[in-house]
C-alpha positions in Angstrom: -9.2 12.0 -8.0 -7.7 9.5 -10.3 -8.4 6.3 -8.4 -11.3 4.2 -9.6 -11.4 2.3 -6.3 -9.3 1.8 -3.3 -7.7 -1.5 -2.1 -6.4 -1.6 1.5 -6.3 -4.8 3.5 -3.1 -5.4 5.6 -2.3 -9.0 6.6 -3.2 -8.4 10.2 -6.7 -7.6 9.2 -7.1 -11.0 7.5 -5.8 -12.7 10.6 -8.2 -10.7 12.8 -11.2 -11.7 10.7 -10.4 -15.4 11.1 -10.0 -15.0 14.8 -13.3 -13.0 15.2 -15.2 -15.7 13.4 -14.2 -18.1 16.2 -14.9 -15.7 19.1 -18.4 -14.8 17.9 -19.7 -18.2 19.0 -19.3 -17.3 22.7 -20.3 -13.6 22.4 -23.6 -12.3 23.9 -23.4 -8.7 22.6 -21.6 -7.0 19.7 -20.9 -3.3 20.2 -20.0 -1.8 16.8 -18.2 1.5 16.9 -18.6 4.0 14.0 -17.3 7.5 13.6 -20.2 10.0 14.2 -18.9 12.2 11.4 -19.5 9.4 8.8 -21.5 6.6 10.4 -22.4 4.8 7.2 -19.0 5.0 5.6 -17.3 3.8 8.8 -19.5 0.7 9.1 -18.0 -2.5 7.7 -20.4 -4.8 5.8 -18.1 -7.7 6.6 -19.0 -7.2 10.3 -22.7 -7.6 9.4 -21.9 -11.2 8.3 -19.7 -11.8 11.2 -22.1 -10.6 13.9 -25.0 -12.7 12.4 -28.0 -12.7 14.7 -26.2 -11.6 17.8 -27.6 -8.7 19.9 -26.0 -5.6 18.6 -25.5 -2.0 19.6 -24.1 0.7 17.3 -22.1 3.4 19.1 -21.4 6.7 17.3 -18.0 7.7 18.7 -16.4 11.2 18.5 -19.7 12.9 18.8 -17.9 16.0 20.1 -16.4 16.4 16.6 -19.5 15.8 14.6 -22.3 18.2 13.7 -24.8 17.8 16.5 -27.9 18.1 14.4 -26.6 15.6 11.9 -25.8 13.1 14.7 -29.4 13.3 15.8 -30.5 12.5 12.2 -28.2 9.4 12.3 -29.6 8.2 15.6 -33.1 8.5 14.2 -31.9 6.7 11.0 -30.7 3.7 13.0 -33.8 3.7 15.2 -36.1 3.6 12.2 -34.2 0.5 11.0 -34.6 -1.3 14.4 -30.9 -0.9 15.3 -30.1 0.2 18.8 -27.7 3.1 18.7 -26.2 5.7 21.0 -23.7 8.5 20.5 -21.0 10.0 22.8 -17.6 11.5 23.4 -15.5 8.6 24.5 -13.0 10.8 26.4 -15.6 12.0 28.9 -18.2 10.5 31.2 -18.6 6.9 32.4 -19.5 4.8 29.4 -20.0 1.7 31.5 -23.3 3.2 32.7 -24.3 4.1 29.1 -23.4 0.6 27.9 -25.3 -1.0 30.8 -28.5 1.0 30.1 -28.3 0.6 26.3 -27.6 -3.1 26.5 -30.3 -4.0 29.1 -33.2 -4.4 26.6 -30.9 -6.3 24.2 -29.9 -8.8 27.0 -33.5 -9.3 28.3 -33.7 -12.8 27.0 -30.4 -13.8 28.5 -31.4 -12.5 31.9 -34.8 -14.2 31.6 -33.1 -17.5 30.9 -30.7 -17.1 33.8 -33.7 -16.4 36.1 -35.6 -19.4 34.8 -32.7 -21.7 35.5 -32.1 -20.3 38.9 -28.7 -18.9 37.9 -27.1 -15.7 39.1 -26.5 -13.1 36.5 -23.5 -13.9 34.3 -21.2 -11.3 32.9 -22.2 -10.1 29.4 -19.6 -11.4 27.0 -19.2 -8.3 24.8 -17.2 -7.9 21.5 -16.2 -4.4 20.6 -15.6 -4.2 16.8 -15.2 -1.5 14.2 -12.9 -0.3 11.5 -9.5 1.3 12.5 -9.4 4.5 14.5 -13.1 4.8 15.4 -12.2 4.7 19.1 -12.3 1.1 20.3 -9.2 1.4 22.6 -10.5 4.7 23.9 -13.8 3.1 24.8 -12.1 0.2 26.5 -10.0 2.6 28.6 -13.1 4.6 29.5 -15.0 1.5 30.5 -12.1 0.4 32.7 -11.6 3.8 34.2 -7.8 3.6 33.5 -5.5 2.9 30.6 -5.6 -0.8 29.6 -4.8 -0.6 25.9 -2.9 1.7 23.5 -4.6 4.6 21.9 -3.7 6.5 18.8 -5.2 8.9 16.3 -4.3 6.7 13.3 -5.2 3.4 11.8 -3.8 0.1 13.0 -2.9 0.7 16.7 -4.6 -2.5 18.0 -3.0 -5.5 16.5 -4.4 -8.5 18.5 -7.5 -9.5 20.4 -7.6 -9.2 24.2 -10.2 -9.9 26.9 -10.8 -7.4 29.7 -13.1 -7.9 32.7 -15.3 -4.9 33.7 -16.5 -5.8 37.2 -19.3 -8.3 37.4 -21.4 -7.1 34.5 -19.2 -7.3 31.4 -16.3 -9.2 29.9 -15.1 -7.3 26.9 -13.2 -8.4 23.9 -11.2 -5.7 22.2 -10.4 -6.4 18.6 -8.2 -5.0 15.8 -9.9 -2.7 13.3 -11.0 -4.5 10.1 -11.7 -2.7 6.8 -13.4 -4.2 3.7 -10.8 -5.3 1.1 -12.0 -2.8 -1.5 -13.9 0.5 -1.6 -15.3 0.8 -5.1 -17.1 4.0 -3.9 -14.3 6.6 -4.0 -16.2 9.2 -1.9 -16.5 6.7 0.9 -12.7 5.9 0.8 -12.0 9.7 0.9 -14.2 10.1 4.0 -12.4 7.3 5.8 -9.0 8.6 4.9 -10.0 12.1 6.2 -11.1 10.4 9.5 -7.7 8.6 9.8 -9.3 5.2 9.3 -6.8 4.4 6.6 -3.0 4.8 6.5 -2.2 8.3 5.2 -0.2 7.0 2.3 -3.2 5.1 0.8 -4.7 8.2 -0.9 -2.7 11.3 -2.0 -2.8 14.1 0.6 -3.5 16.9 -1.9 -6.4 15.0 -3.4 -7.9 14.5 0.1 -7.4 18.2 0.9 -9.1 19.3 -2.3 -12.0 16.9 -1.6 -12.3 18.3 2.0 -12.3 21.9 0.7 -15.0 21.0 -1.8 -17.2 19.6 1.0 -16.6 22.6 3.3 -17.6 24.9 0.4 -20.8 23.1 0.1 -21.8 22.3 3.6 -19.8 24.5 6.0 -18.7 27.6 4.0 -18.1 29.7 7.2 -15.5 27.3 8.5 -12.5 28.8 6.7 -13.6 32.3 7.5 -13.6 31.6 11.2 -10.3 29.6 11.2 -8.3 31.4 8.5 -10.1 34.6 7.8 -10.9 33.7 4.2 -13.8 35.7 2.9 -15.8 35.2 -0.3 -14.8 31.5 -0.4 -17.0 30.6 -3.3 -15.5 33.2 -5.5 -11.9 31.8 -5.1 -10.3 29.0 -7.0 -9.2 26.1 -4.8 -5.5 26.8 -5.4 -6.0 30.4 -4.3 -7.7 29.2 -1.1 -4.7 26.9 -0.2 -2.2 29.6 -1.1 -4.0 32.1 1.1 -3.9 29.6 4.0 -0.1 29.1 3.3 0.5 32.9 3.4 -1.5 33.4 6.6 0.2 30.5 8.4 3.7 31.3 6.9 3.9 27.9 5.2 6.7 28.4 2.8 8.9 26.6 0.4 11.8 28.9 0.1 10.2 32.3 -0.1 7.0 31.1 -1.8 3.7 30.0 -0.1 3.5 26.2 -0.1 0.3 24.7 -1.5 1.4 21.2 -0.3 2.0 22.4 3.3 -1.4 24.1 3.3 -3.1 20.9 2.2 -1.4 19.0 5.1 -2.5 21.7 7.5 -6.1 21.7 6.5 -6.4 17.9 6.9 -4.6 18.0 10.2 -6.8 20.7 11.7 -9.9 18.9 10.5 -8.7 15.7 12.2 -7.8 17.5 15.4 -11.3 19.2 15.5 -9.8 22.7 15.1 -12.0 23.6 12.2 -15.2 23.0 14.1 -17.8 20.3 14.4 -18.5 18.8 11.0 -20.2 15.7 9.6 -19.0 14.3 6.3 -22.3 12.5 5.4 -26.0 12.7 6.1 -28.7 10.0 6.1 -30.2 9.5 2.7 
């Protein structure tokens, strides 16, 4: 790819950062969502500064689309670094129970203080943060048991902060996704674009598709055999792979197979989980 770095920081993200800095003062627990397919790339170092010394839980979302064994490696990675972490499919199960169990040890001092002062248990003021499209709104709706906020498989759906009460145990602040201003590591920017965490126009689609194909060749060579019937993947040039996909899916420009349409299709089917369960990075 030609880019030497990627700049992407819409105005609403700057506004969100300023607002979050004010909210953090009254927060008990920070829940940071990351995408289980790229947990490191989908963390935002700006949020480390924002959260400070607040109790913190990392939630690896979209576990159902990630390589199960690699997700286990990531959970162990965070554990070894003293960071509480859990993984899950936000569209299934009751996450309020998972959140309650995972946050209990993190909130022990708060509960001890309340007991010492003779207070009844106060709701845990919880901030849910993460970069765009990691599943914050989906998590909120799961915790509420019904739709409270808009959900979309693209960056930038949540535009403003909102407080939501979850029974007597939690008061949750949903926040807009915030990305770093720059990604000097091009590979990281590519992963985020493939996960839908950046607007699609930020990086060229064909470049993303070729990067994804290169990763599948290396890590999951059987994926295209299963989905498209492409054999001997490593003996084919990348253009030939995409042209084969175009022929088999009848993606044409006039009467000729369309390489561009095949690129779009490969990315879409990856995002939709139709290619299989893949992780885009492993712990170092």
